[in-house]
LUMTI-654297 format. One record per atom (N, C-alpha, C, CB): residue number from 1; residue in one letter; atom name; x, y, z. Coordinates in pm, whole numbers, plus 32768, in hexadecimal, padded with zeros to 4 digits. Glycine has a CB too. Layout:
N
REC   i aa at   xx   yy   zz
REC NUM  A CA    X    Y    Z
...
***
This chain:
87
REC   i aa at   xx   yy   zz
REC   1  M  N AA05 9575 8484
REC   1  M CA A9E4 9529 84FC
REC   1  M  C A94C 9521 8507
REC   1  M CB AA23 956A 857A
REC   2  S  N A91A 94AB 851F
REC   2  S CA A88C 9496 8536
REC   2  S  C A876 946D 85C6
REC   2  S CB A852 942C 84D4
REC   3  L  N A814 94A9 8606
REC   3  L CA A7F3 948C 8691
REC   3  L  C A764 945B 869C
REC   3  L CB A808 9507 86EA
REC   4  T  N A750 93F8 86F1
REC   4  T CA A6C9 93D3 8718
REC   4  T  C A6A5 9431 878A
REC   4  T CB A6BF 933B 8743
REC   5  V  N A639 947B 8779
REC   5  V CA A60D 94DB 87DE
REC   5  V  C A58C 94A5 881C
REC   5  V CB A5F8 956A 87A0
REC   6  L  N A58E 9493 889F
REC   6  L CA A51C 945E 88E8
REC   6  L  C A4E0 94CA 8941
REC   6  L CB A544 93E3 893C
REC   7  Y  N A45C 94CD 8947
REC   7  Y CA A414 952C 899B
REC   7  Y  C A3B6 94DE 89F7
REC   7  Y CB A3C5 9594 8945
REC   8  F  N A3AE 9508 8A74
REC   8  F CA A35B 94C3 8AD5
REC   8  F  C A2FC 9523 8B1B
REC   8  F CB A3B2 947B 8B3B
REC   9  A  N A28D 94EC 8B4B
REC   9  A CA A228 9533 8B9B
REC   9  A  C A1F5 95AE 8B50
REC   9  A CB A264 955D 8C24
REC  10  W  N A1EB 9622 8B94
REC  10  W CA A1B1 9698 8B53
REC  10  W  C A209 96CE 8AE3
REC  10  W CB A198 9705 8BBA
REC  11  V  N A28C 96B0 8AE4
REC  11  V CA A2E3 96DB 8A76
REC  11  V  C A2B4 9696 89F5
REC  11  V CB A37A 96BA 8A94
REC  12  K  N A297 9615 8A01
REC  12  K CA A262 95C8 8990
REC  12  K  C A1DD 9604 895F
REC  12  K CB A24D 9533 89B8
REC  13  E  N A186 9626 89BC
REC  13  E CA A104 9660 8997
REC  13  E  C A116 96E5 894E
REC  13  E CB A0AE 9675 8A15
REC  14  K  N A170 9739 897E
REC  14  K CA A183 97BB 893E
REC  14  K  C A1C2 97AF 88B4
REC  14  K CB A1D9 9814 8996
REC  15  V  N A226 9758 88A7
REC  15  V CA A269 9747 8825
REC  15  V  C A20D 9700 87C3
REC  15  V CB A2ED 96F9 8836
REC  16  G  N A1BA 96A5 87F6
REC  16  G CA A15C 965E 87A0
REC  16  G  C A18B 95D6 8771
REC  16  G CB A13E 96B2 872A
REC  17  T  N A1FD 95A8 87A6
REC  17  T CA A230 9524 8784
REC  17  T  C A28C 94F5 87F4
REC  17  T CB A27C 9526 86FC
REC  18  G  N A29F 9474 87FD
REC  18  G CA A2F8 943C 8863
REC  18  G  C A385 9425 8833
REC  18  G CB A2C0 93BC 8895
REC  19  E  N A396 9425 87AE
REC  19  E CA A41B 9406 8779
REC  19  E  C A42E 9443 86EF
REC  19  E CB A430 936F 8772
REC  20  E  N A4A5 9475 86D7
REC  20  E CA A4CB 94AB 8654
REC  20  E  C A55A 9481 8635
REC  20  E CB A4BC 9546 8650
REC  21  Q  N A578 9474 85B6
REC  21  Q CA A602 9465 8587
REC  21  Q  C A628 94EB 854B
REC  21  Q CB A610 93ED 851E
REC  22  L  N A68C 952C 8585
REC  22  L CA A6B3 95B1 8557
REC  22  L  C A748 95B9 853D
REC  22  L CB A68A 961A 85BE
REC  23  S  N A76D 960D 84E0
REC  23  S CA A7F9 9628 84C1
REC  23  S  C A814 96BB 84DD
REC  23  S CB A81B 9603 842D
REC  24  P  N A843 96DB 8555
REC  24  P CA A85C 9767 8577
REC  24  P  C A8D4 979E 8529
REC  24  P CB A874 9776 860E
REC  25  P  N A8DE 9821 8520
REC  25  P CA A950 985E 84DB
REC  25  P  C A9D1 9846 8529
REC  25  P CB A938 98F5 84C7
REC  26  D  N AA40 9855 84E6
REC  26  D CA AAC3 983E 8523
REC  26  D  C AADE 989A 859A
REC  26  D CB AB2F 9851 84BC
REC  27  N  N AAA0 9910 859C
REC  27  N CA AABA 996E 8609
REC  27  N  C AA69 994E 8687
REC  27  N CB AA9D 99FB 85DC
REC  28  A  N AA18 98E5 8684
REC  28  A CA A9CC 98BA 86FB
REC  28  A  C AA24 9857 8747
REC  28  A CB A942 9878 86D2
REC  29  K  N AA86 988C 878D
REC  29  K CA AAEB 9839 87D1
REC  29  K  C AAC0 980A 885C
REC  29  K CB AB6C 9885 87DC
REC  30  T  N AA78 9860 88A4
REC  30  T CA AA4D 983E 892C
REC  30  T  C A9B7 9824 892E
REC  30  T CB AA73 98AF 8990
REC  31  V  N A987 97EF 899C
REC  31  V CA A8F7 97DC 89AC
REC  31  V  C A8AF 9861 899D
REC  31  V CB A8D6 979B 8A35
REC  32  S  N A8E5 98CA 89D9
REC  32  S CA A8A9 994E 89D0
REC  32  S  C A8A3 997F 8940
REC  32  S CB A8F7 99B2 8A26
REC  33  D  N A910 996C 88F4
REC  33  D CA A910 9990 8866
REC  33  D  C A8A4 9943 881B
REC  33  D CB A99C 9974 8828
REC  34  F  N A897 98C3 883B
REC  34  F CA A835 986E 87F9
REC  34  F  C A7A8 98A1 8814
REC  34  F CB A843 97DC 8827
REC  35  I  N A78D 98C6 8891
REC  35  I CA A709 98FB 88B4
REC  35  I  C A6F0 997F 886B
REC  35  I CB A6FD 9910 894D
REC  36  D  N A756 99D5 8864
REC  36  D CA A747 9A53 8819
REC  36  D  C A71A 9A35 878A
REC  36  D CB A7CD 9AA2 8817
REC  37  W  N A75A 99D4 874B
REC  37  W CA A736 99AE 86C1
REC  37  W  C A6AC 996D 86BD
REC  37  W CB A7A0 994D 8686
REC  38  L  N A68F 9916 871E
REC  38  L CA A60F 98D0 8722
REC  38  L  C A59A 9931 872B
REC  38  L CB A60C 986F 8799
REC  39  E  N A5AC 999C 8777
REC  39  E CA A542 9A00 8785
REC  39  E  C A51D 9A42 8701
REC  39  E CB A56C 9A6A 87E9
REC  40  T  N A577 9A40 86A1
REC  40  T CA A55A 9A7E 861F
REC  40  T  C A511 9A20 85C0
REC  40  T CB A5DC 9AAC 85DE
REC  41  Q  N A4FE 99A4 85E8
REC  41  Q CA A4C5 9940 858E
REC  41  Q  C A42D 994B 8580
REC  41  Q CB A4E9 98B7 85BE
REC  42  S  N A3E9 997C 85E7
REC  42  S CA A358 998D 85DF
REC  42  S  C A329 99DE 8657
REC  42  S CB A30E 9904 85D8
REC  43  P  N A2B1 9A18 864F
REC  43  P CA A279 9A5C 86C4
REC  43  P  C A264 99FB 8739
REC  43  P CB A1F3 9A9E 869F
REC  44  A  N A245 997D 871B
REC  44  A CA A231 9919 8785
REC  44  A  C A2B4 9900 87D1
REC  44  A CB A1FC 9895 874A
REC  45  H  N A322 98F5 8788
REC  45  H CA A3A4 98E4 87C9
REC  45  H  C A3C6 9960 881C
REC  45  H CB A412 98CA 8760
REC  46  A  N A3B0 99D4 87E5
REC  46  A CA A3CC 9A50 882D
REC  46  A  C A37D 9A56 88B0
REC  46  A CB A3AC 9ACA 87D6
REC  47  S  N A300 9A2E 88AB
REC  47  S CA A2AD 9A2E 8922
REC  47  S  C A2DF 99CA 898A
REC  47  S CB A21C 9A0E 88FE
REC  48  A  N A304 9953 895D
REC  48  A CA A331 98EB 89B8
REC  48  A  C A3B0 9913 8A03
REC  48  A CB A348 9869 896C
REC  49  F  N A407 995E 89C1
REC  49  F CA A488 9981 89FD
REC  49  F  C A490 9A12 8A2C
REC  49  F CB A4F5 9967 899A
REC  50  S  N A41E 9A53 8A3A
REC  50  S CA A41C 9AE1 8A60
REC  50  S  C A44F 9AFA 8AEE
REC  50  S CB A391 9B18 8A53
REC  51  D  N A444 9A97 8B46
REC  51  D CA A476 9AA6 8BCF
REC  51  D  C A4D4 9A30 8BED
REC  51  D CB A3FF 9AAB 8C37
REC  52  R  N A552 9A45 8BD5
REC  52  R CA A5B4 99D8 8BE5
REC  52  R  C A5C3 99AA 8C76
REC  52  R CB A63B 9A04 8BB1
REC  53  N  N A596 99FC 8CD5
REC  53  N CA A59A 99D0 8D61
REC  53  N  C A53C 995A 8D79
REC  53  N CB A575 9A43 8DBD
REC  54  Q  N A4DF 9945 8D1D
REC  54  Q CA A47E 98D9 8D2B
REC  54  Q  C A4A1 985E 8CD6
REC  54  Q CB A3F5 990B 8D04
REC  55  I  N A51A 985A 8CA2
REC  55  I CA A546 97EE 8C4A
REC  55  I  C A5C3 97AC 8C83
REC  55  I CB A563 9823 8BBB
REC  56  R  N A5C6 9728 8C7B
REC  56  R CA A63E 96DA 8C9A
REC  56  R  C A665 9690 8C1B
REC  56  R CB A626 9677 8D13
REC  57  V  N A6E5 9668 8C15
REC  57  V CA A717 962A 8B9A
REC  57  V  C A770 95B3 8BBC
REC  57  V CB A765 9691 8B45
REC  58  A  N A76D 9552 8B63
REC  58  A CA A7C7 94DF 8B6C
REC  58  A  C A805 94C7 8AE3
REC  58  A CB A77D 9460 8B9F
REC  59  L  N A886 94AE 8AE1
REC  59  L CA A8CE 9487 8A67
REC  59  L  C A8F0 93F3 8A75
REC  59  L CB A950 94DF 8A50
REC  60  D  N A8C5 93A4 8A16
REC  60  D CA A8DD 9314 8A1B
REC  60  D  C A8BB 92DC 8AA5
REC  60  D CB A96F 92F3 89F8
REC  61  Q  N A84A 9308 8ADC
REC  61  Q CA A80E 92DA 8B59
REC  61  Q  C A85B 9301 8BD7
REC  61  Q CB A801 9246 8B54
REC  62  L  N A8AF 9368 8BCE
REC  62  L CA A8F3 939F 8C43
REC  62  L  C A8C9 9430 8C56
REC  62  L CB A98D 9394 8C34
REC  63  H  N A899 9452 8CCD
REC  63  H CA A872 94DC 8CE9
REC  63  H  C A8EC 9537 8CDE
REC  63  H CB A833 94E7 8D76
REC  64  V  N A8D8 95A8 8C99
REC  64  V CA A946 9606 8C84
REC  64  V  C A913 9696 8C8E
REC  64  V CB A98A 95EF 8BFA
REC  65  P  N A96B 96F5 8CAD
REC  65  P CA A945 9783 8CAA
REC  65  P  C A943 97B7 8C1A
REC  65  P CB A9A6 97D7 8D01
REC  66  F  N A904 9829 8C07
REC  66  F CA A8F6 9866 8B82
REC  66  F  C A97C 988A 8B42
REC  66  F CB A8A1 98E2 8B8B
REC  67  E  N A9E4 989E 8B91
REC  67  E CA AA66 98C5 8B5C
REC  67  E  C AAB5 984F 8B22
REC  67  E CB AAB7 9907 8BC8
REC  68  T  N AA80 97D7 8B2E
REC  68  T CA AAC6 975E 8B02
REC  68  T  C AAD1 9758 8A6A
REC  68  T CB AA7E 96E1 8B36
REC  69  D  N AB47 9733 8A3A
REC  69  D CA AB5B 971D 89AB
REC  69  D  C AB0C 96A2 897F
REC  69  D CB ABF1 970D 8989
REC  70  I  N AACC 96AE 890C
REC  70  I CA AA80 963C 88D6
REC  70  I  C AAE0 95D0 88A5
REC  70  I CB AA23 966A 8863
REC  71  G  N AB50 95FA 886D
REC  71  G CA ABB3 959A 883F
REC  71  G  C AB7B 9536 87DD
REC  71  G CB ABEE 9551 88B5
REC  72  D  N AB93 94B6 87F6
REC  72  D CA AB65 944B 879F
REC  72  D  C AAE6 9407 87D3
REC  72  D CB ABD1 93E3 878E
REC  73  A  N AA9A 944D 8826
REC  73  A CA AA20 9413 885D
REC  73  A  C A9C3 93E6 87ED
REC  73  A CB A9D8 9477 88B9
REC  74  K  N A979 937D 8809
REC  74  K CA A917 9348 87A9
REC  74  K  C A889 936E 87CF
REC  74  K CB A924 92B0 87A0
REC  75  E  N A874 9390 8850
REC  75  E CA A7ED 93AB 8880
REC  75  E  C A7F0 941E 88E4
REC  75  E CB A7B0 932E 88C1
REC  76  I  N A78D 9475 88D8
REC  76  I CA A77A 94E1 8939
REC  76  I  C A6E7 94DE 8962
REC  76  I CB A7A3 956E 88FD
REC  77  A  N A6CF 94E5 89E4
REC  77  A CA A647 94DD 8A19
REC  77  A  C A629 9556 8A6F
REC  77  A CB A633 945B 8A6A
REC  78  F  N A5AE 9587 8A62
REC  78  F CA A581 95FB 8AAE
REC  78  F  C A506 95D6 8AFF
REC  78  F CB A562 9673 8A50
REC  79  F  N A502 9602 8B7D
REC  79  F CA A494 95E0 8BD5
REC  79  F  C A48A 9647 8C44
REC  79  F CB A4A6 9552 8C0F
REC  80  P  N A417 964C 8C89
REC  80  P CA A408 96A9 8CF8
REC  80  P  C A45E 967C 8D70
REC  80  P CB A374 96B3 8D21
REC  81  P  N A472 96D4 8DD2
REC  81  P CA A4C5 96B2 8E45
REC  81  P  C A497 9638 8E92
REC  81  P CB A4CB 9725 8EA0
REC  82  V  N A415 9621 8E97
REC  82  V CA A3E0 95AD 8EE1
REC  82  V  C A384 9562 8E85
REC  82  V CB A396 95D8 8F64
REC  83  T  N A3A1 94E2 8E74
REC  83  T CA A347 948D 8E26
REC  83  T  C A31F 9417 8E7D
REC  83  T CB A38A 945C 8DA2
REC  84  G  N A2B0 93DF 8E5E
REC  84  G CA A280 936D 8EAC
REC  84  G  C A25F 92F9 8E52
REC  84  G CB A207 9394 8EFF
REC  85  G  N A22A 9292 8E8D
REC  85  G CA A203 921E 8E41
REC  85  G  C A226 919F 8E89
REC  85  G CB A243 9220 8DB9
REC  86  A  N A1ED 9133 8E5D
REC  86  A CA A207 90B1 8E9A
REC  86  A  C A288 9076 8E64
REC  86  A CB A191 9052 8E80
REC  87  W  N A2CC 902E 8EB7
REC  87  W CA A347 8FE9 8E8D
REC  87  W  C A327 8F5D 8E6B
REC  87  W CB A3B2 8FED 8EF9
***
């Protein structure tokens, strides 16, 4: 399974990129599992996800809790609890 992983605001700054194509292991079934695996990918990823209370997630553009199964999602996005910007 390949996922488009999007990072926004300070999460993007900490990871060092706004987008990645990643293929997580089969045991990364939930968002939380995926983050556990993501933290092992680099020190930058580990730093970005060190406080999960400061992270929100969307699967295929729908906000979801960390316990949600990734299933057949094509995109996962991570961002801080409050983001701003012009519409």
